[in-house]
C-alpha positions, 0 to 999 in steps of 0.5 A: 588724279582728276584735279591733276588732269584738270590742272594739266589741261588748263596749263596746256590751254594757257600755252596755246593761247599764249602762242596765239597771242604772240603770233597775232602780235608779230603780225601786227608788228610787221603790218603797221610799219608797212602801212606807215611806209606806204603812206610816206611813199604816197606822191605829194601833190603841190598846190602853189597858193598866192596869199594877200592881205587886203588894205583899203586905199583910203584911210585904212579903216577897212584894211586887214589888221593881220600881219604877214607873220600872222598869215605865215603861221596860218598858212603853215598850219593849213599846209600841215593839215592837208599834207598829213591827211591827204598828201597835198602840199599848200605852197605859198609862192607869194605873201604880201599886202595889196592896196584895194580901192575902198569901194571894192572892199565895201562892195564885198561886205554883206548888204541887205537886198544886194548880197556881196559883190565879188564880181567887181573885185575880180573884174578889176584884177582881170583888167589889170588894175591890181597887178600885184595880184594878176601877175601871178595868174600863170603861177598860182592855182589858189588865191587866198585873200585875208580881209577885215570883214565880209559882213553877215557874221561869216568866217570865210567864203569861196565865191563861185566861179573863181579859184579863190577864197576869203577869210575875215580878221576875227573868225569864230573858229581857228584861222587855219581851220577856216582857210583849210575848210575853204581850200576843201571847197576848192578841191571839190569837197562839200559840207559834212554833217559831223562837227569833228570833220574839216568840212563841217561848217562853223566848228573847229573840226579838222578831220578828212575822211578817206573818201574826202582825201581821195576826192581832194587828191583827184581835184588837186591833180586836175588843177596841177595839170591845168597849170602844166598845160598853160605853160606849154 
């Protein structure tokens, strides 16, 4: 009798646990689609970007070796990175080669004791010396420049005070990762300490934290408002 009673108790306990697990499974099954739907309904923020491959006006020795097709693939992956994680669309409105005075390209390469001279490059743009670039000032929020080299072993760089970034021809990590990382700086993100993160310096990490996604979206919204105001 005692053995039979124990068997009944175990059988009852099994049924209780089975019902509980079924309820939990049902709740999860209902909750997950709602979360996915909410993510899909998040407003997409569009960031128009102008992309340029820099060629020198001399013998071509400082020209970027990239092709338009190379950069098109890179920017597509950059867009996928930001679109999927933060709901930010990186939309190329121009993608072309532009000839730059060789002295400006040389000036942007690292020189011991002098650093890099980006000022002369951007001054030339603002003064209308490179109209292929300056003509987009009322349309592009970000300028991407693909250059042969910046010297000093760096993969890419966002100079201070400008809405632009540079990526070299042969970075030590994925091209699209360098571009995505530099865009992160333009969207007010700082370096991370975890090598699996997009904002870690010098790795192939691609992940954004939820906080970084929020900060980047606020920055992107601010950029789009500035473009809207310039149209008025």
